[in-house]
Backbone as numpy.savetxt, mean C-alpha at the origin, in Angstrom:
# Nx Ny Nz CAx CAy CAz Cx Cy Cz
2.95 -7.85 9.46 3.07 -6.40 9.48 1.87 -5.74 8.80
1.37 -6.37 7.73 0.24 -5.79 7.01 -1.01 -5.77 7.89
-1.19 -6.81 8.69 -2.35 -6.84 9.59 -2.20 -5.83 10.73
-0.98 -5.64 11.19 -0.75 -4.61 12.21 -1.13 -3.24 11.66
-0.77 -2.99 10.40 -1.09 -1.70 9.78 -2.60 -1.53 9.65
-3.30 -2.59 9.25 -4.76 -2.50 9.13 -5.38 -2.22 10.50
-4.86 -2.88 11.52 -5.35 -2.64 12.87 -5.11 -1.19 13.28
-3.91 -0.69 13.03 -3.58 0.68 13.41 -4.44 1.70 12.65
-4.73 1.41 11.38 -5.60 2.30 10.61 -7.00 2.33 11.24
-7.50 1.16 11.60 -8.82 1.08 12.22 -8.84 1.83 13.55
-7.81 1.64 14.35 -7.73 2.33 15.64 -7.69 3.84 15.44
-6.97 4.30 14.42 -6.88 5.73 14.14 -8.26 6.32 13.82
-9.12 5.52 13.20 -10.46 6.00 12.82 -11.52 5.73 13.89
-11.35 4.62 14.62 -12.41 4.18 15.53 -12.08 4.38 17.01
-10.81 4.40 17.33 -10.39 4.37 18.72 -10.14 2.94 19.15
-9.34 2.79 20.19 -8.93 1.46 20.65 -10.10 0.60 21.11
-10.99 1.17 21.91 -12.10 0.38 22.46 -13.03 -0.13 21.36
-13.36 0.72 20.42 -14.26 0.29 19.35 -13.58 -0.74 18.45
-12.27 -0.56 18.21 -11.55 -1.57 17.43 -11.57 -2.91 18.14
-11.32 -2.91 19.45 -11.30 -4.17 20.21 -12.66 -4.87 20.11
-13.74 -4.10 20.21 -15.08 -4.69 20.10 -15.31 -5.25 18.70
-14.90 -4.51 17.68 -15.06 -4.96 16.29 -14.24 -6.23 16.06
-13.00 -6.23 16.50 -12.15 -7.40 16.32 -12.74 -8.62 17.03
-13.21 -8.44 18.26 -13.79 -9.55 19.01 -15.04 -10.09 18.32
-15.85 -9.20 17.78 -17.09 -9.64 17.12 -16.83 -10.41 15.83
-15.62 -10.29 15.29 -15.26 -11.01 14.07 -14.22 -12.10 14.33
-13.99 -12.42 15.59 -13.07 -13.50 15.93 -11.61 -13.20 15.65
-11.27 -11.92 15.63 -9.88 -11.53 15.39 -9.18 -11.35 16.72
-8.08 -12.07 16.90 -7.35 -11.98 18.16 -5.89 -11.67 17.90
-5.10 -11.67 18.94 -3.69 -11.30 18.85 -2.90 -12.04 17.79
-3.20 -13.32 17.57 -2.42 -14.09 16.59 -2.65 -13.60 15.16
-3.67 -12.82 14.93 -3.91 -12.24 13.60 -3.00 -11.04 13.33
-2.24 -10.62 14.32 -1.49 -9.36 14.19 -0.02 -9.50 14.56
0.54 -10.68 14.31 1.96 -10.91 14.56 2.75 -10.39 13.36
3.75 -9.56 13.62 4.44 -8.80 12.58 5.06 -9.58 11.45
5.72 -10.68 11.72 6.44 -11.36 10.66 5.74 -12.63 10.18
4.52 -12.86 10.62 3.78 -14.02 10.15 3.28 -13.78 8.73
3.08 -14.87 8.00 2.50 -14.83 6.67 0.98 -14.96 6.81
0.26 -14.14 6.08 -1.20 -14.21 6.06 -1.67 -14.36 4.63
-2.68 -15.17 4.43 -3.22 -15.34 3.08 -3.90 -14.04 2.64
-3.98 -13.85 1.32 -4.68 -12.69 0.80 -6.13 -12.69 1.26
-6.73 -13.88 1.35 -8.13 -13.97 1.78 -8.27 -13.42 3.20
-7.32 -13.76 4.09 -7.37 -13.25 5.46 -7.21 -11.74 5.49
-6.26 -11.24 4.71 -6.01 -9.79 4.70 -7.19 -9.04 4.11
-7.72 -9.52 3.00 -8.87 -8.84 2.38 -10.10 -8.93 3.27
-10.24 -10.03 3.99 -11.35 -10.15 4.94 -11.23 -9.11 6.05
-10.02 -8.92 6.55 -9.77 -7.91 7.58 -10.09 -6.51 7.05
-9.61 -6.20 5.85 -9.89 -4.88 5.26 -11.39 -4.72 5.01
-12.06 -5.80 4.62 -13.50 -5.74 4.39 -14.25 -5.43 5.69
-13.85 -6.05 6.79 -14.48 -5.77 8.10 -14.32 -4.28 8.42
-13.10 -3.77 8.21 -12.83 -2.36 8.51 -13.62 -1.45 7.57
-13.66 -1.81 6.29 -14.36 -0.95 5.31 -15.85 -0.86 5.63
-16.45 -1.98 6.02 -17.87 -1.96 6.35 -18.13 -1.11 7.59
-17.26 -1.22 8.58 -17.45 -0.43 9.80 -17.27 1.06 9.53
-16.36 1.40 8.59 -16.13 2.81 8.26 -17.07 3.30 7.14
-17.95 2.41 6.68 -18.90 2.74 5.60 -18.18 3.21 4.34
-17.11 2.50 4.00 -16.36 2.79 2.78 -16.50 1.62 1.81
-16.64 1.90 0.52 -16.55 0.80 -0.45 -15.17 0.15 -0.33
-15.07 -1.13 -0.63 -13.81 -1.85 -0.43 -12.67 -1.21 -1.21
-12.91 -0.73 -2.45 -11.83 -0.10 -3.22 -11.33 1.17 -2.53
-12.24 1.94 -1.94 -11.84 3.15 -1.22 -11.07 2.79 0.05
-11.51 1.75 0.73 -10.80 1.30 1.93 -9.39 0.82 1.58
-9.25 0.09 0.48 -7.93 -0.36 0.05 -7.04 0.83 -0.31
-7.61 1.83 -0.99 -6.86 3.04 -1.34 -6.37 3.74 -0.07
-7.28 3.94 0.88 -6.90 4.60 2.14 -5.88 3.77 2.91
-6.02 2.45 2.84 -5.07 1.58 3.51 -3.69 1.70 2.87
-3.64 1.80 1.54 -2.36 2.01 0.86 -1.69 3.30 1.30
-2.49 4.35 1.42 -1.94 5.63 1.91 -1.43 5.47 3.35
-2.22 4.81 4.17 -1.84 4.60 5.57 -0.58 3.73 5.66
-0.46 2.76 4.77 0.67 1.84 4.79 2.01 2.58 4.73
2.09 3.62 3.92 3.34 4.37 3.79 3.71 5.03 5.12
2.73 5.60 5.80 2.99 6.19 7.11 3.40 5.12 8.11
2.67 4.02 8.12 2.95 2.91 9.03 4.35 2.34 8.78
4.65 2.02 7.53 5.96 1.44 7.20 7.08 2.43 7.49
6.82 3.71 7.23 7.83 4.74 7.49 8.18 4.85 8.96
7.24 4.53 9.83 7.47 4.59 11.28 8.00 3.28 11.85
8.09 2.26 11.00 8.52 0.94 11.45 10.02 0.74 11.19
10.47 -0.48 11.40 11.86 -0.82 11.10 12.18 -0.65 9.61
11.14 -0.64 8.76 11.35 -0.47 7.33 11.44 1.00 6.91
11.32 1.91 7.87 11.39 3.33 7.56 12.70 3.70 6.90
13.79 3.14 7.38 15.10 3.42 6.80 15.16 2.95 5.35
14.59 1.78 5.09 14.57 1.25 3.72 13.76 2.19 2.82
12.63 2.67 3.31 11.81 3.61 2.52 12.59 4.90 2.23
13.28 5.40 3.24 14.02 6.65 3.05 15.16 6.48 2.04
15.73 5.29 1.97 16.85 5.05 1.08 16.41 4.65 -0.33
15.11 4.46 -0.54 14.63 3.93 -1.81 14.69 4.93 -2.96
14.83 6.20 -2.66 14.92 7.17 -3.75 14.80 8.59 -3.25
15.29 9.50 -4.07 15.26 10.92 -3.72 14.11 11.66 -4.38
13.37 10.97 -5.23 12.21 11.56 -5.89 11.25 10.43 -6.25
10.08 10.79 -6.71 9.04 9.79 -6.98 9.50 8.74 -7.98
10.08 9.18 -9.09 10.48 8.22 -10.12 11.57 7.27 -9.63
12.59 7.79 -8.97 13.66 6.89 -8.49 13.13 5.95 -7.41
12.19 6.42 -6.60 11.57 5.55 -5.60 10.89 4.36 -6.28
10.09 4.66 -7.31 9.38 3.58 -8.03 10.39 2.65 -8.69
11.43 3.21 -9.28 12.45 2.38 -9.93 13.16 1.46 -8.94
13.20 1.83 -7.68 13.89 1.02 -6.66 12.97 0.10 -5.87
11.68 0.09 -6.20 10.76 -0.75 -5.43 11.11 -2.23 -5.51
11.51 -2.71 -6.68 11.85 -4.14 -6.78 13.04 -4.48 -5.89
14.03 -3.61 -5.82 15.19 -3.83 -4.96 14.75 -3.84 -3.49
13.87 -2.90 -3.14 13.38 -2.85 -1.77 12.59 -4.12 -1.44
11.76 -4.57 -2.37 11.00 -5.79 -2.13 11.91 -7.02 -2.01
13.01 -7.05 -2.76 13.96 -8.16 -2.65 14.55 -8.21 -1.24
14.82 -7.05 -0.68 15.34 -6.97 0.68 14.31 -7.49 1.68
13.07 -7.10 1.50 12.00 -7.55 2.38 11.78 -9.05 2.24
11.85 -9.55 1.02 11.63 -10.98 0.75 12.64 -11.84 1.51
13.85 -11.32 1.70 14.85 -12.10 2.43 14.41 -12.34 3.88
13.62 -11.43 4.44 13.10 -11.59 5.80 11.76 -12.29 5.85
11.05 -12.28 4.73 9.71 -12.88 4.68 9.60 -13.73 3.41
10.24 -14.90 3.39 10.33 -15.68 2.15 9.00 -16.16 1.58
7.96 -16.24 2.39 6.66 -16.68 1.88 5.85 -15.55 1.25
6.31 -14.32 1.42 5.57 -13.18 0.90 5.58 -13.19 -0.63
4.45 -12.84 -1.20 4.32 -12.70 -2.65 4.35 -11.21 -2.96
5.50 -10.74 -3.41 5.69 -9.31 -3.60 5.62 -8.95 -5.08
5.07 -7.79 -5.38 4.89 -7.38 -6.78 6.18 -6.85 -7.39
6.09 -6.58 -8.69 7.19 -5.97 -9.43 6.68 -4.67 -10.05
7.55 -3.68 -10.11 7.22 -2.38 -10.70 8.29 -2.03 -11.73
7.84 -1.50 -12.87 8.77 -1.06 -13.90 8.28 0.26 -14.46
9.15 1.27 -14.46 8.81 2.54 -15.09 8.91 2.33 -16.60
7.77 2.51 -17.29 7.73 2.32 -18.74 8.08 3.59 -19.49
7.55 4.69 -18.99 7.79 6.00 -19.61 7.78 7.04 -18.51
8.52 8.11 -18.74 8.54 9.19 -17.78 8.95 10.49 -18.46
8.30 11.54 -18.08 8.72 12.88 -18.47 8.31 13.83 -17.35
8.44 15.10 -17.57 8.18 16.06 -16.49 6.72 16.09 -16.05
5.81 15.56 -16.85 4.39 15.63 -16.52 3.77 14.30 -16.12
4.41 13.21 -16.48 3.79 11.93 -16.12 4.83 10.81 -16.00
4.39 9.77 -15.26 5.17 8.54 -15.13 4.20 7.39 -15.41
4.61 6.50 -16.27 3.80 5.32 -16.57 4.52 4.11 -15.97
3.80 3.37 -15.12 4.41 2.27 -14.36 3.65 0.97 -14.62
4.41 -0.08 -14.93 3.83 -1.42 -15.05 3.93 -2.10 -13.69
2.80 -2.58 -13.21 2.69 -3.30 -11.93 2.33 -4.74 -12.26
3.14 -5.68 -11.78 2.89 -7.10 -12.03 2.83 -7.80 -10.68
1.76 -8.55 -10.48 1.59 -9.26 -9.22 0.80 -10.54 -9.44
1.11 -11.54 -8.64 0.31 -12.78 -8.63 -1.03 -12.55 -7.97
-1.14 -11.47 -7.24 -2.30 -11.20 -6.39 -3.26 -10.27 -7.11
-4.52 -10.64 -7.09 -5.56 -9.86 -7.77 -6.26 -8.91 -6.81
-6.71 -7.80 -7.36 -7.59 -6.90 -6.63 -6.91 -5.87 -5.75
-5.59 -5.77 -5.81 -4.89 -4.84 -4.93 -4.55 -3.51 -5.60
-5.05 -3.29 -6.80 -4.74 -2.06 -7.51 -5.11 -0.80 -6.72
-6.26 -0.74 -6.06 -6.55 0.47 -5.26 -5.55 0.67 -4.11
-5.07 -0.42 -3.53 -4.05 -0.35 -2.48 -2.77 0.26 -3.05
-2.35 -0.22 -4.22 -1.15 0.31 -4.87 -1.35 1.77 -5.25
-2.52 2.12 -5.73 -2.82 3.51 -6.07 -2.67 4.40 -4.83
-3.14 3.93 -3.69 -2.98 4.68 -2.45 -1.53 4.81 -2.03
-0.77 3.74 -2.19 0.66 3.79 -1.87 1.35 4.82 -2.74
1.11 4.76 -4.06 1.76 5.70 -4.98 1.37 7.14 -4.67
0.13 7.35 -4.30 -0.33 8.70 -3.94 0.41 9.22 -2.71
0.54 8.37 -1.69 1.22 8.78 -0.46 2.71 8.99 -0.70
3.32 8.17 -1.54 4.74 8.34 -1.87 4.94 9.67 -2.59
4.05 9.99 -3.53 4.16 11.28 -4.23 4.12 12.43 -3.23
3.23 12.35 -2.26 3.16 13.39 -1.23 4.45 13.48 -0.43
5.09 12.35 -0.17 6.37 12.37 0.56 7.41 13.20 -0.17
7.28 13.23 -1.50 8.22 14.01 -2.32 7.62 15.35 -2.75
6.58 15.78 -2.01 5.94 17.08 -2.26 5.43 17.22 -3.69
4.89 16.14 -4.23 4.31 16.18 -5.56 2.80 15.99 -5.47
2.08 16.78 -6.23 0.64 16.60 -6.39 0.45 15.79 -7.67
-0.33 14.74 -7.56 -0.53 13.85 -8.71 -1.97 13.38 -8.79
-2.34 12.91 -9.97 -3.53 12.09 -10.14 -3.03 10.74 -10.62
-3.73 9.69 -10.25 -3.29 8.35 -10.61 -4.48 7.56 -11.13
-4.32 7.05 -12.33 -5.31 6.16 -12.93 -4.62 4.84 -13.26
-5.40 3.80 -13.45 -4.80 2.53 -13.81 -5.75 1.72 -14.67
-5.15 0.79 -15.41 -5.93 -0.11 -16.24 -5.13 -1.36 -16.54
-5.86 -2.43 -16.79 -5.23 -3.71 -17.09 -4.57 -3.68 -18.46
-3.51 -4.44 -18.58 -2.84 -4.66 -19.86 -2.43 -6.13 -19.89
-1.98 -6.65 -21.02 -1.63 -8.08 -21.08 -0.56 -8.51 -20.07
0.33 -7.60 -19.70 1.42 -7.96 -18.80 1.14 -7.69 -17.33
0.06 -7.02 -17.01 -0.25 -6.66 -15.63 -1.20 -5.49 -15.57
-0.82 -4.47 -14.83 -1.63 -3.26 -14.70 -0.71 -2.07 -14.92
-1.17 -1.12 -15.72 -0.40 0.09 -15.95 -0.99 1.23 -15.13
-0.14 1.86 -14.33 -0.53 3.03 -13.56 -0.03 4.27 -14.30
-0.93 5.20 -14.53 -0.60 6.48 -15.16 -0.58 7.53 -14.06
0.60 8.01 -13.75 0.75 9.04 -12.72 0.96 10.37 -13.44
0.01 11.27 -13.25 0.10 12.58 -13.88 0.42 13.62 -12.82
1.50 14.33 -13.05 1.91 15.37 -12.11 1.06 16.62 -12.34
0.61 17.21 -11.25 -0.13 18.45 -11.32 0.89 19.56 -11.11
1.12 20.31 -12.17 2.13 21.36 -12.14 1.44 22.65 -11.72
1.93 23.22 -10.64 1.39 24.49 -10.14 2.26 25.60 -10.68
1.67 26.48 -11.48 2.43 27.61 -12.02 2.71 28.62 -10.92
3.91 29.16 -10.95 4.29 30.14 -9.92 3.77 31.50 -10.24
């Protein structure tokens, strides 16, 4: 599913014909885009790298944009219902991510899914601990969190930094005075 999303993001930016040419020039064929297959992180990051170079984006920016795109893609897929049920606001959505990932894991047992824990929250910010076996996906997660905030009509800024237990995301709500 993740490779299908990367393909769809590329098609949205490049068009179908240019994507097909790019994929062919890098040896990417239909078997790279089967929805329920497991793909190594190296394969996925290689695919995102091909797309980032073609779009002239630094890899971190491409991962961020891919994270934002992922929410739209997943929302339109069979997982859309799961996303809609995950929470009624940004904080409850984040608090339910582990439950949602457990549901996904039952269908994709080889997937290595992260864990999220809300550490602190108030009306102006949410601090989230992200723990994953996988390195380098922080910009992707930042993009996901940004797109989820938009789904709940929230304007936010998101920063992150490493900590001994994983990565802490600082989500700051931008409060618009009436």
